[in-house]
C-alpha positions, 0 to 999 in steps of 0.5 A: 412129455416130461417124466420124473427122475430118481436117485440111483443111491437113495431112490428119492426125487431128483430136482433140477439145479443149474451147475454156474461153474461149468454151464450145465443143467443136473438133476440132483437128489435133496438127501445125498450127494448124487447128481446126473446130467440133465440130458432131454429125451431123443428128438426133444430140445433141451427146455427150461420154464420159468413161472414169475408169479410175483410180476403183476401189472397193478393191484386187483382183487383175487377170486373169491366166492361167498365172501358175504356168507363168511362169518370171519370177515368184518363187516362194513356199512360202507357204500357200493359203488356199483349198486349204492346200497349199503352193506360189504365185507372187507379183507386185504390182499397184497398183489406184489409182495415186495412193492405194495403195501396192503390193499383193502378190498371191500366185496358188496353184500347185494351185488358182489361187486368187489372194489378198494377202499375209496378213501385211499388216495391211489397213486 
């Protein structure tokens, strides 16, 4: 199991950093020039983990609860495509931050169904 590493000079947390010239992984302090090689624990292979949160196949509404009781959200009289009753709260969200515009989402106050603005054409 990975453990936290601390600076030998100022006792602050060390962060992983790559040295592209030497092609090695280092642990470096952000407060002083201290750095050390990232040597894996005995019996473990070195591992680098990348978690890319911005790769989404298409726009999807986030997980939201109790939107109908939120007094800060605006209301609309739009008809829900799920229960066909009028009344929804709406908010904007952006799935892929760089490549998409803001998307208007509606949440029905009756059945809690979340849907996109039907008047906007999607490609």
